[in-house]
Phi, psi and omega in degrees: 000150180255169178308141185285331185251322174261055186285342174268319180193140169248110181262137168257127182241129186248123183217158179297146177296340185271352187275116183249008181253329180297312184302303180300316178304305178307310186302314177299334174273353195286125179276166172318129173082004180242131184235148182248133185230110187274138177240126182276123167282112190284115182217153178278154168272080184278159167288135175241106189234359179194182179304317182301307174306321178301307182303324179296317180298311184298327179291320173305318181284328173294322185290335192250340186310308184298319176307317187284328177292322183294318177302313181303334189283339183297346177259014168062059177293153166282334180202144172252129179257124179276110178262043171225156190231333183305317181297328183279000173252345192293138190059032168070205183292325181296310185299323180295322173295318182287321176301316187293319181294326186288322189288308178306315178300323178288327182277357181075026182094005172293131176308136178244139182239132187235151186303311191297308181285339172290325176293321175301313176303315173298322182291323175289333175294321176290321182076149174082010186261114182236327185251134177228153173243137189240141167238140177220177172249026196264170163276173188299333179290321176293315175305322184298324183280334174291311176307312182301311179310303189290328173292316175299336177269001173104359180275157180260112177277097183284313184227143167211139183236110173267128189267352180048057174299131197284348168205164180298318173296324181288339173313312176297343176280348170304120187283160177306316182306313176298315175298312180302316180296327182291321175298319171297319181298327178270354188284333179299125174079013186236166180268332183199162180244134176241131181253126166251162182104084190299340179277352166281117178284084198251347194293320172292313179301324181295315183296318174293318184298321188288338175288308183279338175269345173059042181205157180302131169235113191247118173281134186289329176297316179295320178295319185289316177287328170303309179302317176299308173307309179296319174305319183268015177074023179254116192246018175308143180243156184210134174276155177098004176232018179089175185301332186299312177275343183260343185238331188250000000 
């Protein structure tokens, strides 16, 4: 017998306790017969004012991630989605691969989807993208690791805007207007715009921006959920989240 609600797929989603954007955005993208089950990475909402305090926040996430994963496994998920992004970019492609191996080992072989590699898969799905503009909520040290990941993959990072959000919880308070302006700022001379930072509520903004900028605009939450669906053989298409979910 299968789960009465998640009869096609049960996703375990691991996200920081300060994150209020991943869950509603994933739920908006949830197809029939698929359920999302969140396990919180318990972290404090500390002030983030510079690289040093950013690293304190990141270490808090690192210290609590595996415990949240262990909790999520008790409902027997078909796939685990990492609803946090900075750590998935850290130390470039090599760091992403190392983290993925550790995560799959922790889940006992249950598939794990990460934001960094999901965005790369989304870029490849669109095709023809080499030059990118990036938006993050991070401090410079976080931006440097995001840049390294994409450059390791052979992309040219033409423009990057780090919003320097003042705390992990306050990332979700960045307005749609501010995100719109950031998208415009990084749009010149690029083939696509990439947004990192799962607590930025960018999925709706990306879909709208993709229409009026006439180029791919990839929100990390959209890319990660799309990649999880496609990896697990779920090919449902959906309007309202840009070409990624409606065409690929």
